[in-house]
N, CA, C and O atoms as a GROMACS GRO file, in nm:
protein
  336
    1MET      N    1 -10.384  -9.144  20.692
    1MET     CA    2 -10.441  -9.263  20.749
    1MET      C    3 -10.558  -9.233  20.842
    1MET      O    4 -10.649  -9.314  20.856
    2GLU      N    5 -10.556  -9.118  20.906
    2GLU     CA    6 -10.664  -9.083  20.998
    2GLU      C    7 -10.796  -9.070  20.924
    2GLU      O    8 -10.901  -9.107  20.976
    3VAL      N    9 -10.791  -9.017  20.802
    3VAL     CA   10 -10.914  -9.000  20.724
    3VAL      C   11 -10.974  -9.136  20.691
    3VAL      O   12 -11.095  -9.154  20.700
    4VAL      N   13 -10.890  -9.230  20.653
    4VAL     CA   14 -10.938  -9.365  20.620
    4VAL      C   15 -11.000  -9.428  20.744
    4VAL      O   16 -11.106  -9.490  20.734
    5ALA      N   17 -10.937  -9.414  20.859
    5ALA     CA   18 -10.991  -9.471  20.982
    5ALA      C   19 -11.123  -9.404  21.019
    5ALA      O   20 -11.215  -9.470  21.068
    6GLN      N   21 -11.133  -9.274  20.994
    6GLN     CA   22 -11.257  -9.204  21.025
    6GLN      C   23 -11.371  -9.257  20.938
    6GLN      O   24 -11.481  -9.281  20.989
    7TYR      N   25 -11.346  -9.275  20.809
    7TYR     CA   26 -11.450  -9.328  20.721
    7TYR      C   27 -11.485  -9.471  20.757
    7TYR      O   28 -11.602  -9.509  20.752
    8ALA      N   29 -11.386  -9.551  20.793
    8ALA     CA   30 -11.413  -9.689  20.832
    8ALA      C   31 -11.503  -9.693  20.955
    8ALA      O   32 -11.590  -9.779  20.965
    9THR      N   33 -11.483  -9.601  21.048
    9THR     CA   34 -11.568  -9.595  21.167
    9THR      C   35 -11.711  -9.563  21.129
    9THR      O   36 -11.804  -9.625  21.180
   10TRP      N   37 -11.730  -9.467  21.040
   10TRP     CA   38 -11.866  -9.431  20.998
   10TRP      C   39 -11.934  -9.544  20.924
   10TRP      O   40 -12.054  -9.565  20.938
   11TYR      N   41 -11.857  -9.618  20.844
   11TYR     CA   42 -11.917  -9.731  20.773
   11TYR      C   43 -11.959  -9.840  20.873
   11TYR      O   44 -12.065  -9.902  20.858
   12ASN      N   45 -11.876  -9.862  20.973
   12ASN     CA   46 -11.912  -9.962  21.074
   12ASN      C   47 -12.038  -9.921  21.150
   12ASN      O   48 -12.123 -10.005  21.179
   13VAL      N   49 -12.050  -9.794  21.182
   13VAL     CA   50 -12.170  -9.745  21.250
   13VAL      C   51 -12.292  -9.762  21.159
   13VAL      O   52 -12.399  -9.803  21.204
   14ALA      N   53 -12.275  -9.731  21.032
   14ALA     CA   54 -12.387  -9.746  20.937
   14ALA      C   55 -12.431  -9.891  20.929
   14ALA      O   56 -12.551  -9.919  20.927
   15TYR      N   57 -12.336  -9.984  20.925
   15TYR     CA   58 -12.373 -10.125  20.918
   15TYR      C   59 -12.434 -10.174  21.048
   15TYR      O   60 -12.520 -10.262  21.046
   16LEU      N   61 -12.391 -10.119  21.161
   16LEU     CA   62 -12.452 -10.155  21.289
   16LEU      C   63 -12.598 -10.109  21.293
   16LEU      O   64 -12.686 -10.185  21.334
   17ILE      N   65 -12.623  -9.986  21.250
   17ILE     CA   66 -12.760  -9.934  21.244
   17ILE      C   67 -12.843 -10.018  21.148
   17ILE      O   68 -12.960 -10.047  21.176
   18THR      N   69 -12.784 -10.058  21.037
   18THR     CA   70 -12.854 -10.143  20.940
   18THR      C   71 -12.898 -10.273  21.004
   18THR      O   72 -13.013 -10.315  20.989
   19GLY      N   73 -12.807 -10.337  21.074
   19GLY     CA   74 -12.840 -10.464  21.139
   19GLY      C   75 -12.952 -10.449  21.240
   19GLY      O   76 -13.043 -10.532  21.247
   20ILE      N   77 -12.945 -10.344  21.319
   20ILE     CA   78 -13.049 -10.320  21.420
   20ILE      C   79 -13.185 -10.298  21.353
   20ILE      O   80 -13.285 -10.354  21.395
   21LEU      N   81 -13.187 -10.215  21.248
   21LEU     CA   82 -13.314 -10.187  21.180
   21LEU      C   83 -13.373 -10.312  21.115
   21LEU      O   84 -13.495 -10.332  21.120
   22ILE      N   85 -13.290 -10.394  21.056
   22ILE     CA   86 -13.342 -10.515  20.992
   22ILE      C   87 -13.395 -10.613  21.095
   22ILE      O   88 -13.500 -10.674  21.074
   23ILE      N   89 -13.325 -10.629  21.206
   23ILE     CA   90 -13.373 -10.719  21.310
   23ILE      C   91 -13.504 -10.669  21.369
   23ILE      O   92 -13.597 -10.747  21.390
   24LEU      N   93 -13.513 -10.538  21.396
   24LEU     CA   94 -13.639 -10.483  21.446
   24LEU      C   95 -13.749 -10.497  21.342
   24LEU      O   96 -13.864 -10.525  21.376
   25GLY      N   97 -13.715 -10.478  21.215
   25GLY     CA   98 -13.814 -10.494  21.109
   25GLY      C   99 -13.869 -10.636  21.105
   25GLY      O  100 -13.990 -10.655  21.087
   26LEU      N  101 -13.782 -10.734  21.121
   26LEU     CA  102 -13.829 -10.873  21.124
   26LEU      C  103 -13.919 -10.898  21.244
   26LEU      O  104 -14.018 -10.972  21.235
   27LYS      N  105 -13.885 -10.837  21.357
   27LYS     CA  106 -13.968 -10.853  21.477
   27LYS      C  107 -14.108 -10.796  21.453
   27LYS      O  108 -14.207 -10.859  21.488
   28TYR      N  109 -14.114 -10.678  21.394
   28TYR     CA  110 -14.244 -10.615  21.369
   28TYR      C  111 -14.323 -10.684  21.258
   28TYR      O  112 -14.446 -10.672  21.252
   29MET      N  113 -14.256 -10.755  21.170
   29MET     CA  114 -14.327 -10.825  21.063
   29MET      C  115 -14.396 -10.951  21.111
   29MET      O  116 -14.466 -11.016  21.034
   30SER      N  117 -14.377 -10.988  21.236
   30SER     CA  118 -14.440 -11.109  21.287
   30SER      C  119 -14.589 -11.091  21.315
   30SER      O  120 -14.662 -11.189  21.330
   31SER      N  121 -14.635 -10.967  21.323
   31SER     CA  122 -14.777 -10.941  21.348
   31SER      C  123 -14.837 -10.869  21.227
   31SER      O  124 -14.774 -10.779  21.172
   32PRO      N  125 -14.957 -10.907  21.186
   32PRO     CA  126 -15.019 -10.839  21.072
   32PRO      C  127 -15.045 -10.690  21.097
   32PRO      O  128 -15.045 -10.611  21.003
   33LYS      N  129 -15.066 -10.652  21.222
   33LYS     CA  130 -15.093 -10.512  21.255
   33LYS      C  131 -14.970 -10.424  21.236
   33LYS      O  132 -14.982 -10.307  21.199
   34THR      N  133 -14.852 -10.479  21.262
   34THR     CA  134 -14.730 -10.399  21.257
   34THR      C  135 -14.640 -10.435  21.138
   34THR      O  136 -14.526 -10.389  21.131
   35ALA      N  137 -14.690 -10.516  21.047
   35ALA     CA  138 -14.607 -10.564  20.936
   35ALA      C  139 -14.562 -10.450  20.844
   35ALA      O  140 -14.448 -10.452  20.796
   36ARG      N  141 -14.648 -10.354  20.819
   36ARG     CA  142 -14.607 -10.242  20.733
   36ARG      C  143 -14.494 -10.162  20.796
   36ARG      O  144 -14.399 -10.123  20.727
   37PHE      N  145 -14.503 -10.139  20.926
   37PHE     CA  146 -14.398 -10.066  20.994
   37PHE      C  147 -14.267 -10.145  20.990
   37PHE      O  148 -14.160 -10.089  20.969
   38GLY      N  149 -14.277 -10.277  21.011
   38GLY     CA  150 -14.159 -10.362  21.005
   38GLY      C  151 -14.095 -10.361  20.867
   38GLY      O  152 -13.973 -10.361  20.854
   39ASN      N  153 -14.178 -10.360  20.765
   39ASN     CA  154 -14.128 -10.354  20.628
   39ASN      C  155 -14.053 -10.223  20.605
   39ASN      O  156 -13.947 -10.221  20.542
   40ARG      N  157 -14.109 -10.113  20.656
   40ARG     CA  158 -14.043  -9.982  20.639
   40ARG      C  159 -13.911  -9.976  20.714
   40ARG      O  160 -13.813  -9.920  20.664
   41LEU      N  161 -13.907 -10.033  20.834
   41LEU     CA  162 -13.781 -10.036  20.908
   41LEU      C  163 -13.674 -10.114  20.831
   41LEU      O  164 -13.559 -10.070  20.821
   42SER      N  165 -13.712 -10.228  20.778
   42SER     CA  166 -13.617 -10.310  20.702
   42SER      C  167 -13.571 -10.238  20.575
   42SER      O  168 -13.454 -10.245  20.538
   43MET      N  169 -13.664 -10.170  20.509
   43MET     CA  170 -13.626 -10.096  20.389
   43MET      C  171 -13.529  -9.983  20.423
   43MET      O  172 -13.434  -9.959  20.349
   44ALA      N  173 -13.553  -9.914  20.533
   44ALA     CA  174 -13.462  -9.806  20.574
   44ALA      C  175 -13.323  -9.864  20.605
   44ALA      O  176 -13.222  -9.803  20.571
   45GLY      N  177 -13.320  -9.979  20.670
   45GLY     CA  178 -13.192 -10.044  20.699
   45GLY      C  179 -13.116 -10.081  20.573
   45GLY      O  180 -12.996 -10.060  20.564
   46MET      N  181 -13.186 -10.135  20.476
   46MET     CA  182 -13.121 -10.173  20.351
   46MET      C  183 -13.075 -10.051  20.272
   46MET      O  184 -12.972 -10.055  20.206
   47LEU      N  185 -13.151  -9.943  20.280
   47LEU     CA  186 -13.110  -9.820  20.212
   47LEU      C  187 -12.980  -9.767  20.272
   47LEU      O  188 -12.889  -9.726  20.199
   48ILE      N  189 -12.971  -9.768  20.403
   48ILE     CA  190 -12.847  -9.724  20.469
   48ILE      C  191 -12.731  -9.814  20.428
   48ILE      O  192 -12.621  -9.766  20.400
   49ALA      N  193 -12.755  -9.945  20.424
   49ALA     CA  194 -12.649 -10.039  20.384
   49ALA      C  195 -12.603 -10.015  20.240
   49ALA      O  196 -12.484 -10.018  20.212
   50LEU      N  197 -12.698  -9.991  20.150
   50LEU     CA  198 -12.662  -9.966  20.010
   50LEU      C  199 -12.580  -9.838  19.995
   50LEU      O  200 -12.480  -9.835  19.923
   51ILE      N  201 -12.622  -9.732  20.063
   51ILE     CA  202 -12.549  -9.605  20.055
   51ILE      C  203 -12.408  -9.623  20.110
   51ILE      O  204 -12.312  -9.577  20.049
   52ALA      N  205 -12.395  -9.688  20.224
   52ALA     CA  206 -12.263  -9.708  20.283
   52ALA      C  207 -12.175  -9.794  20.194
   52ALA      O  208 -12.056  -9.767  20.178
   53THR      N  209 -12.232  -9.898  20.134
   53THR     CA  210 -12.154  -9.987  20.048
   53THR      C  211 -12.107  -9.916  19.922
   53THR      O  212 -11.991  -9.929  19.884
   54PHE      N  213 -12.196  -9.840  19.857
   54PHE     CA  214 -12.155  -9.771  19.735
   54PHE      C  215 -12.054  -9.660  19.764
   54PHE      O  216 -11.962  -9.638  19.685
   55ARG      N  217 -12.069  -9.592  19.876
   55ARG     CA  218 -11.971  -9.488  19.911
   55ARG      C  219 -11.836  -9.550  19.942
   55ARG      O  220 -11.732  -9.496  19.904
   56ALA      N  221 -11.836  -9.664  20.012
   56ALA     CA  222 -11.710  -9.732  20.043
   56ALA      C  223 -11.644  -9.781  19.914
   56ALA      O  224 -11.522  -9.772  19.900
   57GLY      N  225 -11.723  -9.833  19.821
   57GLY     CA  226 -11.669  -9.880  19.693
   57GLY      C  227 -11.611  -9.768  19.612
   57GLY      O  228 -11.506  -9.784  19.549
   58ARG      N  229 -11.678  -9.654  19.610
   58ARG     CA  230 -11.629  -9.539  19.534
   58ARG      C  231 -11.496  -9.490  19.592
   58ARG      O  232 -11.404  -9.455  19.517
   59ARG      N  233 -11.485  -9.486  19.724
   59ARG     CA  234 -11.360  -9.443  19.786
   59ARG      C  235 -11.247  -9.541  19.756
   59ARG      O  236 -11.134  -9.500  19.731
   60ALA      N  237 -11.278  -9.670  19.758
   60ALA     CA  238 -11.175  -9.770  19.729
   60ALA      C  239 -11.127  -9.760  19.585
   60ALA      O  240 -11.008  -9.772  19.558
   61VAL      N  241 -11.219  -9.738  19.492
   61VAL     CA  242 -11.181  -9.724  19.351
   61VAL      C  243 -11.096  -9.599  19.331
   61VAL      O  244 -10.996  -9.603  19.259
   62ALA      N  245 -11.134  -9.489  19.394
   62ALA     CA  246 -11.056  -9.366  19.381
   62ALA      C  247 -10.917  -9.385  19.440
   62ALA      O  248 -10.819  -9.336  19.384
   63ARG      N  249 -10.908  -9.455  19.554
   63ARG     CA  250 -10.778  -9.479  19.616
   63ARG      C  251 -10.691  -9.565  19.524
   63ARG      O  252 -10.572  -9.538  19.509
   64ASP      N  253 -10.750  -9.669  19.463
   64ASP     CA  254 -10.673  -9.756  19.374
   64ASP      C  255 -10.626  -9.680  19.250
   64ASP      O  256 -10.514  -9.704  19.203
   65HIS      N  257 -10.708  -9.590  19.197
   65HIS     CA  258 -10.667  -9.511  19.082
   65HIS      C  259 -10.551  -9.418  19.118
   65HIS      O  260 -10.458  -9.400  19.039
   66ARG      N  261 -10.556  -9.359  19.237
   66ARG     CA  262 -10.445  -9.272  19.279
   66ARG      C  263 -10.317  -9.353  19.292
   66ARG      O  264 -10.211  -9.306  19.253
   67ARG      N  265 -10.327  -9.474  19.347
   67ARG     CA  266 -10.208  -9.558  19.361
   67ARG      C  267 -10.152  -9.597  19.224
   67ARG      O  268 -10.030  -9.596  19.204
   68ALA      N  269 -10.240  -9.631  19.130
   68ALA     CA  270 -10.196  -9.671  18.997
   68ALA      C  271 -10.128  -9.554  18.925
   68ALA      O  272 -10.028  -9.572  18.857
   69ARG      N  273 -10.185  -9.435  18.941
   69ARG     CA  274 -10.125  -9.318  18.877
   69ARG      C  275  -9.987  -9.288  18.935
   69ARG      O  276  -9.895  -9.253  18.860
   70SER      N  277  -9.972  -9.299  19.066
   70SER     CA  278  -9.843  -9.266  19.126
   70SER      C  279  -9.738  -9.371  19.092
   70SER      O  280  -9.620  -9.337  19.081
   71SER      N  281  -9.778  -9.497  19.074
   71SER     CA  282  -9.679  -9.599  19.039
   71SER      C  283  -9.645  -9.595  18.890
   71SER      O  284  -9.544  -9.652  18.849
   72ALA      N  285  -9.727  -9.529  18.809
   72ALA     CA  286  -9.700  -9.521  18.666
   72ALA      C  287  -9.604  -9.407  18.632
   72ALA      O  288  -9.560  -9.395  18.518
   73LEU      N  289  -9.572  -9.324  18.729
   73LEU     CA  290  -9.479  -9.215  18.703
   73LEU      C  291  -9.340  -9.270  18.675
   73LEU      O  292  -9.301  -9.370  18.736
   74PRO      N  293  -9.267  -9.208  18.586
   74PRO     CA  294  -9.133  -9.260  18.555
   74PRO      C  295  -9.039  -9.245  18.674
   74PRO      O  296  -9.040  -9.144  18.744
   75SER      N  297  -8.961  -9.346  18.694
   75SER     CA  298  -8.862  -9.341  18.803
   75SER      C  299  -8.728  -9.297  18.745
   75SER      O  300  -8.713  -9.283  18.624
   76GLY      N  301  -8.632  -9.277  18.831
   76GLY     CA  302  -8.502  -9.229  18.787
   76GLY      C  303  -8.413  -9.340  18.732
   76GLY      O  304  -8.298  -9.313  18.699
   77SER      N  305  -8.461  -9.462  18.722
   77SER     CA  306  -8.377  -9.572  18.678
   77SER      C  307  -8.390  -9.602  18.529
   77SER      O  308  -8.348  -9.709  18.486
   78ILE      N  309  -8.444  -9.515  18.453
   78ILE     CA  310  -8.457  -9.537  18.309
   78ILE      C  311  -8.325  -9.499  18.242
   78ILE      O  312  -8.272  -9.390  18.265
   79SER      N  313  -8.272  -9.589  18.161
   79SER     CA  314  -8.146  -9.559  18.094
   79SER      C  315  -8.170  -9.551  17.942
   79SER      O  316  -8.264  -9.609  17.889
   80ALA      N  317  -8.083  -9.479  17.878
   80ALA     CA  318  -8.095  -9.462  17.734
   80ALA      C  319  -8.037  -9.583  17.661
   80ALA      O  320  -8.068  -9.605  17.544
   81ARG      N  321  -7.954  -9.661  17.729
   81ARG     CA  322  -7.891  -9.775  17.667
   81ARG      C  323  -7.969  -9.902  17.700
   81ARG      O  324  -7.999  -9.926  17.817
   82PRO      N  325  -8.001  -9.984  17.602
   82PRO     CA  326  -8.074 -10.107  17.631
   82PRO      C  327  -7.986 -10.205  17.708
   82PRO      O  328  -7.864 -10.209  17.690
   83SER      N  329  -8.048 -10.283  17.791
   83SER     CA  330  -7.971 -10.381  17.869
   83SER      C  331  -7.939 -10.501  17.780
   83SER      O  332  -8.012 -10.532  17.686
   84ARG      N  333  -7.830 -10.569  17.812
   84ARG     CA  334  -7.788 -10.684  17.731
   84ARG      C  335  -7.815 -10.812  17.798
   84ARG      O  336  -7.786 -10.918  17.743
   0.00000   0.00000   0.00000
């Protein structure tokens, strides 16, 4: 569980940085002189968000596959005689 909490913390930090970069990007896009810089800040924020989202999705899919595999293992309650 500690590993999951550690990754959740990093994802939250990544999304916090994303929000800050996008807000700053919008602020800089209000002036024609700084619009390119604002665009780059926003793009960097979205790149961080995409990487964090895809990594979180990959971990969730891997966790679900591990759970499905462990639940598909035969249990000790299988009998040779059919139930009536």
